[in-house]
C-alpha positions as CSV (number, residue, x, y, z in Angstrom):
1,M,-70.4,-94.1,-63.7
2,S,-67.2,-94.1,-65.7
3,S,-63.9,-93.0,-64.2
4,I,-64.0,-89.6,-66.1
5,E,-67.4,-88.9,-64.4
6,Y,-65.9,-89.6,-61.0
7,L,-63.0,-87.3,-61.8
8,I,-65.4,-84.5,-62.9
9,L,-67.5,-85.0,-59.8
10,G,-64.5,-85.0,-57.5
11,G,-63.1,-81.8,-59.1
12,A,-66.4,-80.1,-58.9
13,I,-66.9,-80.9,-55.2
14,L,-63.4,-79.7,-54.4
15,L,-64.0,-76.4,-56.2
16,F,-67.4,-76.1,-54.5
17,F,-65.9,-76.5,-51.0
18,S,-63.0,-74.2,-51.8
19,V,-65.5,-71.4,-52.7
20,I,-67.4,-72.0,-49.5
21,A,-64.1,-72.0,-47.6
22,S,-63.3,-68.6,-49.0
23,K,-66.5,-67.2,-47.5
24,A,-65.5,-68.7,-44.1
25,S,-62.1,-67.1,-44.4
26,G,-63.6,-63.7,-44.3
27,K,-65.4,-64.4,-41.0
28,L,-62.4,-66.2,-39.4
29,G,-59.8,-63.6,-40.6
30,I,-57.7,-66.4,-42.2
31,P,-56.4,-66.0,-45.8
32,A,-58.4,-68.0,-48.3
33,L,-55.1,-69.5,-49.5
34,L,-54.7,-71.5,-46.3
35,L,-58.2,-72.9,-46.6
36,F,-57.7,-73.9,-50.2
37,L,-54.6,-75.7,-49.3
38,A,-56.4,-77.4,-46.4
39,V,-59.1,-78.7,-48.7
40,G,-56.5,-80.1,-51.0
41,M,-54.6,-81.7,-48.1
42,L,-57.8,-83.3,-46.7
43,A,-58.6,-84.7,-50.1
44,G,-55.1,-86.1,-50.5
45,S,-53.6,-89.5,-49.8
46,D,-52.9,-88.6,-46.1
47,G,-56.4,-87.1,-45.7
48,I,-59.9,-88.3,-45.7
49,G,-60.3,-88.2,-49.5
50,K,-57.4,-90.7,-50.0
51,I,-56.7,-89.2,-53.5
52,Y,-53.1,-90.2,-54.3
53,F,-51.4,-87.5,-56.3
54,D,-47.6,-87.4,-56.8
55,D,-47.0,-85.7,-60.1
56,P,-44.8,-82.7,-59.8
57,Y,-44.7,-82.3,-63.6
58,L,-48.4,-81.7,-63.7
59,A,-48.4,-79.5,-60.6
60,E,-45.6,-77.4,-62.1
61,A,-47.3,-77.1,-65.5
62,L,-50.6,-76.1,-63.9
63,G,-48.8,-73.7,-61.6
64,T,-47.0,-72.0,-64.4
65,V,-50.2,-71.4,-66.5
66,A,-52.1,-70.3,-63.4
67,L,-49.4,-67.8,-62.3
68,A,-49.4,-66.3,-65.8
69,F,-53.2,-65.6,-65.6
70,I,-53.0,-64.4,-62.0
71,L,-50.2,-61.9,-62.8
72,F,-52.1,-60.6,-65.9
73,S,-55.3,-60.1,-63.9
74,G,-53.3,-58.4,-61.1
75,G,-51.8,-56.0,-63.6
76,L,-55.1,-55.4,-65.3
77,N,-56.8,-54.5,-61.9
78,T,-54.0,-52.3,-60.7
79,E,-54.8,-48.6,-60.6
80,W,-51.9,-46.9,-62.4
81,S,-52.6,-43.5,-60.8
82,E,-52.1,-45.1,-57.3
83,V,-48.9,-47.1,-58.1
84,R,-47.2,-44.4,-60.2
85,P,-45.8,-42.5,-57.2
86,V,-44.3,-45.7,-55.7
87,I,-42.7,-47.1,-58.9
88,R,-39.1,-46.6,-57.8
89,S,-39.6,-48.0,-54.3
90,G,-41.7,-50.9,-55.7
91,I,-39.1,-51.9,-58.3
92,L,-36.3,-51.8,-55.8
93,L,-38.3,-53.8,-53.3
94,S,-39.2,-56.4,-55.9
95,T,-35.6,-56.8,-57.1
96,I,-32.9,-55.8,-54.6
97,G,-35.3,-56.5,-51.7
98,V,-36.0,-60.0,-53.0
99,L,-32.2,-60.6,-53.5
100,V,-31.4,-59.5,-49.9
101,T,-34.1,-61.8,-48.5
102,C,-32.8,-64.7,-50.6
103,I,-29.2,-64.3,-49.5
104,L,-29.9,-63.9,-45.8
105,T,-32.5,-66.6,-45.6
106,G,-30.4,-68.9,-47.8
107,A,-27.4,-68.5,-45.5
108,F,-29.5,-69.3,-42.4
109,A,-31.1,-72.3,-44.1
110,T,-27.6,-73.6,-45.0
111,A,-26.6,-73.6,-41.4
112,V,-29.8,-75.0,-40.0
113,L,-30.3,-77.8,-42.6
114,Q,-26.7,-78.6,-43.3
115,L,-27.2,-77.8,-47.0
116,S,-24.6,-76.8,-49.5
117,V,-24.4,-73.0,-50.1
118,L,-26.2,-73.3,-53.4
119,E,-28.9,-75.5,-52.0
120,G,-29.4,-73.0,-49.1
121,L,-29.6,-70.1,-51.5
122,L,-32.1,-72.1,-53.6
123,L,-34.4,-72.4,-50.6
124,G,-33.9,-68.7,-49.9
125,A,-34.8,-67.9,-53.6
126,I,-38.0,-70.0,-53.4
127,M,-39.1,-68.2,-50.3
128,S,-38.3,-64.7,-51.5
129,S,-41.5,-63.6,-53.1
130,T,-44.6,-62.4,-51.3
131,D,-48.4,-62.6,-51.8
132,A,-50.0,-59.3,-50.9
133,A,-53.3,-60.4,-52.4
134,A,-53.8,-62.7,-49.4
135,V,-53.0,-59.8,-47.2
136,F,-55.7,-57.5,-48.7
137,S,-58.3,-60.3,-48.4
138,V,-57.7,-60.4,-44.7
139,L,-57.8,-56.6,-44.4
140,R,-61.1,-56.5,-46.3
141,S,-62.6,-59.2,-44.1
142,K,-61.8,-57.0,-41.0
143,R,-62.8,-53.8,-42.9
144,V,-59.3,-52.3,-42.5
145,S,-57.1,-50.6,-45.1
146,L,-53.6,-49.1,-44.9
147,K,-52.7,-45.5,-44.8
148,G,-50.8,-43.5,-47.4
149,E,-48.7,-45.3,-50.0
150,I,-48.3,-48.6,-48.2
151,K,-51.2,-50.3,-50.0
152,P,-50.1,-49.3,-53.6
153,L,-46.5,-50.2,-52.7
154,L,-47.5,-53.7,-51.6
155,E,-49.7,-54.1,-54.6
156,L,-46.9,-53.2,-57.0
157,E,-44.4,-55.4,-55.2
158,S,-46.6,-58.4,-55.0
159,G,-47.1,-58.3,-58.8
160,S,-43.6,-57.6,-59.8
161,N,-41.5,-59.6,-57.3
162,D,-42.5,-63.1,-58.6
163,P,-40.4,-62.8,-61.8
164,M,-37.3,-62.0,-59.7
165,A,-38.0,-65.1,-57.5
166,V,-38.5,-67.3,-60.6
167,F,-35.2,-66.0,-62.1
168,L,-33.2,-66.7,-58.9
169,T,-34.7,-70.1,-58.6
170,V,-34.0,-71.1,-62.2
171,G,-30.6,-69.6,-62.1
172,L,-29.5,-71.5,-58.9
173,L,-30.9,-74.7,-60.4
174,L,-28.7,-74.1,-63.4
175,L,-25.7,-73.6,-61.2
176,L,-26.5,-76.8,-59.2
177,G,-27.1,-78.9,-62.3
178,Q,-24.1,-77.6,-64.3
179,Q,-21.1,-77.2,-62.0
180,E,-19.0,-75.7,-64.8
181,V,-21.4,-72.7,-65.1
182,S,-20.2,-69.6,-63.3
183,A,-22.5,-67.4,-61.2
184,V,-21.2,-64.4,-63.3
185,R,-23.3,-65.8,-66.2
186,L,-26.5,-65.0,-64.2
187,V,-25.8,-61.3,-64.4
188,P,-26.3,-60.9,-68.2
189,M,-29.1,-63.4,-68.0
190,F,-30.9,-61.3,-65.4
191,F,-30.8,-58.1,-67.6
192,Q,-31.8,-60.1,-70.7
193,Q,-34.8,-61.6,-69.0
194,M,-36.0,-58.4,-67.3
195,I,-35.4,-56.1,-70.3
196,L,-37.1,-58.5,-72.8
197,G,-39.9,-59.2,-70.4
198,T,-40.6,-55.5,-69.9
199,V,-40.3,-54.5,-73.6
200,L,-42.3,-57.4,-74.9
201,G,-45.0,-56.8,-72.2
202,F,-45.3,-53.2,-73.2
203,L,-45.4,-53.9,-76.9
204,S,-47.9,-56.8,-76.5
205,S,-50.2,-54.5,-74.5
206,K,-50.4,-52.1,-77.3
207,S,-50.9,-54.9,-79.8
208,I,-53.7,-56.5,-77.8
209,K,-55.5,-53.1,-77.5
210,R,-55.4,-52.5,-81.2
211,L,-56.5,-56.1,-81.9
212,L,-59.4,-55.8,-79.4
213,N,-60.6,-52.5,-80.9
214,G,-60.1,-53.5,-84.5
215,I,-61.0,-57.2,-84.8
216,R,-64.8,-56.7,-84.3
217,L,-65.6,-60.3,-83.5
218,E,-69.0,-61.7,-84.5
219,Y,-69.9,-62.9,-81.0
220,D,-69.1,-61.0,-77.8
221,G,-68.4,-64.3,-76.0
222,L,-65.3,-64.8,-78.1
223,Y,-63.5,-61.7,-76.7
224,P,-62.6,-63.6,-73.4
225,V,-61.3,-66.5,-75.5
226,F,-59.3,-64.1,-77.5
227,T,-57.6,-62.5,-74.5
228,I,-56.8,-65.9,-73.0
229,S,-54.9,-66.8,-76.2
230,C,-53.1,-63.5,-76.1
231,V,-51.9,-64.0,-72.5
232,L,-50.6,-67.5,-73.3
233,I,-48.9,-66.2,-76.5
234,V,-47.3,-63.3,-74.6
235,F,-46.0,-65.6,-71.9
236,S,-44.7,-68.4,-74.1
237,L,-43.2,-66.2,-76.8
238,T,-41.3,-64.2,-74.2
239,Q,-40.0,-67.3,-72.7
240,V,-38.9,-68.7,-76.1
241,V,-36.9,-65.6,-77.0
242,G,-35.1,-65.6,-73.6
243,G,-37.2,-63.1,-71.7
244,N,-39.2,-63.4,-68.4
245,G,-42.7,-64.5,-69.4
246,F,-44.2,-63.8,-66.0
247,L,-42.9,-60.2,-66.1
248,A,-44.2,-59.8,-69.6
249,V,-47.8,-60.8,-68.8
250,Y,-47.8,-58.6,-65.7
251,V,-46.5,-55.5,-67.6
252,S,-48.9,-56.3,-70.4
253,G,-51.9,-56.3,-68.0
254,L,-50.6,-53.2,-66.1
255,I,-50.3,-51.1,-69.3
256,L,-53.5,-52.5,-70.8
257,G,-55.4,-51.5,-67.7
258,R,-54.7,-47.9,-68.4
259,E,-56.1,-48.1,-72.0
260,N,-59.6,-48.0,-73.4
261,F,-60.7,-51.0,-75.3
262,V,-64.0,-52.7,-76.1
263,H,-65.6,-54.7,-73.4
264,K,-63.0,-53.5,-70.9
265,R,-65.3,-53.9,-67.9
266,S,-66.5,-57.3,-68.7
267,L,-63.1,-58.6,-69.7
268,T,-61.6,-57.3,-66.5
269,L,-64.2,-59.1,-64.5
270,F,-63.7,-62.3,-66.6
271,H,-60.0,-62.3,-65.9
272,D,-60.6,-61.6,-62.2
273,G,-62.8,-64.7,-62.1
274,L,-60.3,-66.7,-64.1
275,A,-57.5,-65.7,-61.7
276,W,-59.6,-67.0,-58.8
277,L,-60.2,-70.3,-60.6
278,M,-56.5,-70.6,-61.3
279,Q,-55.7,-69.9,-57.7
280,I,-58.1,-72.4,-56.4
281,S,-57.0,-75.1,-58.8
282,M,-53.4,-74.4,-58.1
283,F,-53.8,-74.5,-54.3
284,L,-55.9,-77.7,-54.5
285,T,-53.3,-79.3,-56.7
286,L,-50.4,-78.3,-54.4
287,G,-52.4,-79.4,-51.4
288,L,-52.8,-82.8,-53.0
289,L,-49.1,-83.0,-53.8
290,V,-47.9,-82.5,-50.3
291,F,-47.8,-85.4,-47.8
292,P,-48.8,-84.0,-44.3
293,S,-47.3,-87.1,-42.7
294,R,-43.9,-85.8,-43.7
295,L,-44.4,-82.3,-42.2
296,P,-43.5,-83.2,-38.6
297,A,-40.0,-84.2,-39.6
298,V,-39.3,-80.7,-40.9
299,M,-41.3,-78.8,-38.2
300,V,-38.3,-77.7,-36.0
301,P,-36.1,-76.4,-38.9
302,G,-39.1,-75.1,-40.6
303,L,-40.1,-73.0,-37.6
304,A,-36.6,-71.7,-37.2
305,I,-36.3,-70.7,-40.9
306,S,-39.8,-69.2,-40.9
307,A,-39.0,-67.1,-37.8
308,F,-35.7,-65.9,-39.4
309,L,-37.5,-65.0,-42.6
310,I,-40.2,-63.0,-40.8
311,L,-38.0,-61.3,-38.3
312,V,-34.8,-60.8,-40.1
313,G,-34.8,-61.7,-43.8
314,R,-37.8,-59.8,-45.0
315,P,-37.3,-56.7,-42.7
316,A,-33.6,-56.4,-43.9
317,G,-34.7,-56.4,-47.5
318,V,-37.4,-53.8,-46.8
319,F,-35.3,-51.4,-44.7
320,L,-32.2,-51.6,-47.1
321,T,-34.2,-50.9,-50.2
322,L,-36.4,-48.2,-48.8
323,I,-33.5,-46.0,-47.5
324,G,-34.1,-42.5,-48.6
325,S,-37.6,-43.3,-49.8
326,G,-39.4,-41.0,-47.3
327,Y,-41.3,-43.9,-45.6
328,Q,-41.4,-43.6,-41.8
329,F,-40.1,-46.3,-39.5
330,K,-43.6,-47.6,-38.7
331,E,-44.5,-47.8,-42.4
332,K,-41.4,-49.8,-43.2
333,L,-42.2,-52.1,-40.2
334,M,-45.7,-52.7,-41.6
335,V,-44.3,-53.4,-45.1
336,S,-41.9,-55.9,-43.5
337,W,-44.7,-57.7,-41.6
338,V,-46.8,-57.9,-44.7
339,G,-44.3,-60.2,-46.4
340,L,-46.8,-63.0,-46.4
341,R,-45.7,-66.1,-48.4
342,G,-48.3,-67.6,-50.8
343,A,-48.6,-70.0,-53.6
344,V,-45.6,-68.9,-55.7
345,P,-43.0,-70.4,-53.2
346,I,-44.9,-73.7,-53.3
347,I,-44.9,-73.6,-57.1
348,L,-41.2,-72.9,-57.2
349,A,-40.6,-75.7,-54.7
350,T,-41.7,-78.1,-57.5
351,Y,-38.8,-77.0,-59.7
352,P,-36.1,-78.8,-57.6
353,L,-38.3,-81.9,-57.7
354,L,-38.3,-81.8,-61.5
355,A,-34.6,-81.0,-61.7
356,G,-33.8,-84.1,-59.6
357,I,-32.0,-82.2,-56.8
358,A,-30.9,-84.6,-54.0
359,K,-32.8,-82.8,-51.2
360,A,-35.7,-81.7,-53.3
361,D,-38.4,-83.5,-51.3
362,T,-37.1,-82.0,-48.0
363,I,-37.0,-78.5,-49.6
364,F,-40.6,-78.9,-50.9
365,H,-42.0,-79.9,-47.5
366,I,-40.0,-77.2,-45.6
367,V,-41.3,-74.6,-48.1
368,F,-44.8,-75.8,-47.6
369,F,-44.5,-75.7,-43.8
370,I,-43.0,-72.2,-43.9
371,V,-45.9,-71.0,-46.1
372,L,-48.4,-72.5,-43.6
373,T,-46.7,-70.8,-40.6
374,S,-46.4,-67.5,-42.4
375,T,-50.0,-67.5,-43.4
376,L,-51.2,-68.5,-39.9
377,L,-48.9,-66.1,-37.9
378,Q,-48.7,-63.1,-40.2
379,G,-52.0,-63.5,-42.1
380,T,-54.2,-63.5,-39.0
381,S,-52.2,-60.8,-37.1
382,I,-52.0,-58.2,-39.9
383,P,-55.1,-56.1,-38.9
384,Y,-53.9,-55.9,-35.3
385,V,-50.3,-55.0,-36.2
386,A,-51.6,-52.3,-38.5
387,R,-53.7,-50.8,-35.6
388,W,-50.7,-51.1,-33.2
389,L,-48.4,-49.3,-35.6
390,G,-51.1,-46.7,-36.3
391,V,-51.0,-47.2,-40.1
392,D,-54.6,-48.6,-40.4
393,A,-57.4,-46.7,-42.1
394,P,-61.1,-47.4,-42.5
395,L,-61.9,-49.5,-45.5
396,K,-63.9,-47.6,-48.1
397,E,-66.3,-49.9,-49.8
398,K,-66.4,-49.4,-53.6
399,F,-69.9,-48.5,-54.6
400,R,-71.5,-50.4,-57.4
401,Y,-73.1,-47.9,-59.7
402,P,-76.3,-48.9,-61.5
403,L,-74.7,-48.6,-65.0
404,Q,-71.9,-50.0,-67.0
405,Y,-69.9,-48.0,-69.4
406,V,-68.6,-49.9,-72.5
407,P,-66.3,-47.6,-74.6
408,A,-66.3,-48.0,-78.4
409,A,-63.1,-48.6,-80.2
410,D,-62.8,-45.0,-81.4
411,V,-63.9,-43.3,-78.2
412,K,-61.2,-42.0,-75.9
413,N,-63.4,-41.1,-72.9
414,D,-63.5,-43.2,-69.8
415,L,-65.7,-43.3,-66.7
416,V,-63.8,-42.6,-63.5
417,E,-64.7,-42.4,-59.9
418,L,-63.3,-39.5,-57.8
419,E,-63.7,-38.8,-54.1
420,I,-64.3,-35.3,-52.6
421,S,-62.1,-35.2,-49.4
422,P,-63.2,-33.1,-46.4
423,N,-60.4,-30.5,-47.2
424,S,-61.2,-30.3,-50.9
425,P,-61.7,-26.7,-52.1
426,V,-64.9,-27.6,-53.9
427,V,-66.7,-28.6,-50.6
428,G,-69.7,-26.2,-50.2
429,K,-69.6,-25.0,-53.8
430,T,-72.1,-25.8,-56.5
431,I,-71.1,-27.6,-59.7
432,I,-71.8,-24.5,-61.7
433,E,-69.4,-22.5,-59.4
434,V,-66.6,-25.0,-60.1
435,A,-64.7,-24.6,-63.3
436,I,-65.3,-28.2,-64.6
437,P,-63.7,-28.6,-68.1
438,K,-66.3,-28.7,-70.9
439,D,-65.0,-32.1,-72.0
440,A,-65.8,-33.6,-68.6
441,L,-69.3,-34.6,-67.4
442,I,-70.3,-35.5,-63.9
443,V,-72.7,-38.4,-64.6
444,L,-73.6,-39.5,-61.1
445,L,-73.0,-38.4,-57.5
446,Q,-72.9,-40.8,-54.6
447,R,-73.6,-39.5,-51.1
448,K,-74.1,-41.6,-48.0
449,G,-75.3,-44.6,-49.9
450,D,-77.6,-42.6,-52.2
451,V,-76.9,-42.1,-55.9
452,F,-78.5,-39.4,-58.0
453,V,-77.8,-37.3,-61.2
454,P,-76.4,-34.0,-60.0
455,R,-77.5,-30.6,-61.5
456,G,-75.7,-27.3,-61.8
457,G,-77.0,-26.2,-58.4
458,T,-76.0,-29.3,-56.6
459,R,-73.5,-28.5,-53.8
460,F,-70.5,-30.7,-53.2
461,E,-70.2,-32.2,-49.7
462,A,-67.3,-33.8,-47.9
463,N,-66.9,-37.5,-48.7
464,D,-69.0,-37.3,-51.8
465,T,-68.0,-39.6,-54.7
466,I,-68.5,-38.4,-58.2
467,L,-68.6,-40.4,-61.4
468,V,-66.9,-38.5,-64.2
469,L,-67.1,-39.2,-67.9
470,S,-64.0,-37.6,-69.6
471,D,-61.0,-38.0,-71.7
472,R,-57.6,-38.3,-70.1
473,S,-56.5,-34.6,-70.3
474,A,-59.8,-33.2,-69.0
475,L,-59.8,-35.8,-66.3
476,E,-56.4,-34.6,-65.0
477,Q,-57.8,-31.1,-64.7
478,V,-60.8,-32.4,-62.8
479,R,-58.5,-34.3,-60.4
480,R,-56.5,-31.1,-59.8
481,I,-59.6,-29.0,-59.2
482,V,-61.1,-31.6,-56.7
483,S,-57.8,-32.0,-54.9
484,G,-56.9,-28.3,-54.8
485,G,-54.0,-28.6,-57.2
486,V,-55.0,-25.4,-59.1
């Protein structure tokens, strides 16, 4: 076989074992992230695969593209109705909270590693973002969820705190590389990047929706290709004009997820699968890039910084930003513990390598070590901590209905799932007795695993789930009726 065939075979085998490893992660209660990295490390130059890979340029390029698609998919899959009540807390946590974590962790790293102040802050910035997706995969494997607004808060934070971490990392590298540049210059740069990222993300979501509904492509298979190009254009164009491209693609996906557009269901599933492919590819690449033989040298300082980050840096950022938010002490404690470090810190750790910072290799391997310890310690203990704090809740499995609704371009209705809680005022009443708006239709009713088409005489029972076809205004009325808001 030629070398290209060996390359394809090797890549396919790595992907195959990564997918199998994700299945094992559910049974073991270990985040899939850790197993993906382990596969890459085993295949690397220090592992049994003996694949030598030492190209931070390629790793950074792949990581940037992968992160753009992961953030877009994360925004697209976020339920706006759930995160809307926590917008303020989520934004504060993903900006001020990240900054506090960066400063405290950076100061500690400066003392432990004998770094300069800027180098220490750089390490703190790289470690400041969280990966809640890994957390929820662990919770799902243990059939555990989180009470109240903790889950939507973590979902919003995990999607919106990466741009802040990227900004801090790039800004500190600028200060390290150009000594004449003042830190004051970062302030207008921050507002420019965040404002442009938000505005362009919002505008692009509206443009993508119009294009999807109006372009009427000849082949359905071209719609995923079209959205891929849109994500790349939004990211790169925002970066070119001085905005934050990562924030733009996340906001674009978040707003687009609220809208109706053709092939919405299939496109959402496609981007979810693409995000998984990007994550696996990214973790494998980063696993190949690290040299496990160099990790023992940074074990002691790595453990010290990891412990400080988990026990001081992250909690300080959470408690300071959630003052006056209404969250109870135990809820804040849970949010603090869920500050799991994921792939983004490892991607950002390649930035100093590319910038030629003197201690870049040390920083990269310390970051990698901290991510491993964070994943092992926090990732595996999250379900038990949630139960100990009393903030756990039974995981409600999402039922797969035997139909798929594909809205046309000019149709404003959507198919939405609503749950009838035990204290809902409609429990015990028939559908005909409930004043359902005429523009809303209850298509299916799911009860204890059974699905059927309800009639006017069907009585609502506690924990029923109804599938409602409605426009947005009528849907809000149905929500209020079901929840007792009228």
